[in-house]
N, C-alpha and C positions, 0 to 999 in steps of 0.2 A: 587539542582535536579528537573526538569522539572516538573512545576503543569500545566496540561491541562486545558485552558477555552475554554469556546463554544463562536463561534464567530456569532453572529446572522447569516450572510450569508448562513453558512450551513443550515439554517432552511428553507428559502427562497424558493418559486415555481421555480424560474426559475432554481437555482442550483440542486434542486431536478431532474427536467426534463434534465437538461447539462450531470449531472451524470449519470441517467438511461442510456439516449442516448450514452456515451462516454463508460460504462460498454456493452452496446448492442454491437459496434461498435469493441471492441474486446473481443466478444461473451464468457466474462465473466472470461477470462482470465488474467492472470497477464501477463503483457507485458515483464518484467524481466526475468520472469522462462518459457515463449514462446524462448523468445531471446537463453537462456541457453538450451532449449531443441532442436533446431535447429543448434546449435553447438555441439551439442551430450554432453553439459556439465550437463545433467539433466536428469533422467530416465523419471518424469512424472512431468508435470506442475501444478502449483496450482491456485486456481481460485482464481479471485480478489477479495478483500473485500473494497478496498479503491479506491477512483479517486484520483489521486495527482495532484497538480500544478506543470508543469515544473518550470515554473518562479514563485517563490511562489506568494502567492496573497497580501502580504504586500510588496513586491517590486514591482509588478506589476498588480493593482487592476483593470488595462483596460484591463487586460487578462483573467480574473476571470470564465470568460463563454466561452471562444476558445476554442473549442473543442482541436485545434491543442495544446493547451500547454496542456492537460491532458491526462492522462495515466493511466489505470490502473492497481492496484499493490496487491500483499500480502502483508498479515503484516508486511513478515519479510522483503521484499525488500521496502517497507515504511519506514519501520524502519531505512533500512541501509540511506535510501535519509534525515531523518533527525535524524545524531546522539546526536544531540542536547538536544533530545528530553530524550534521556536515552533507556534503555531496548532493547531489541531486537527482538519485534513481537511476537506472538503468537506461529506462526510458530516454530519459534527458542527455545521456550519451550516444546516443542514436541519431541525437537530430542533425541535418546535415549541417557542414561546417561552411561557415559565410564564404560568400563568394569571392574567388582570388586567395584561398586559403585551401592546400592542400594537406591534407593529413595521411601520413604515413607509418602505417603501425609496423615496429621490428617484433 
């Protein structure tokens, strides 16, 4: 199972500034949800929670702060971009249970 490790890069002022700018450019909305919404595949787009590197930071550190290499995503779409990390994101966890199944949180 994937174990998340914090990368010091994500705590830098430069990253926080670029992340904020990318979120503003995408109006705080998930780019994938918006594309699905525009194609009529989604009724309501989700707000973005993550700024994702299109070309991964580990592969292309030179593009770490390049706005064209970043996109705002919701948890669900970010999890789909990283299947190696397991899970399906918080948005998937909130999906309704199949009919006849009752989920009780303890």
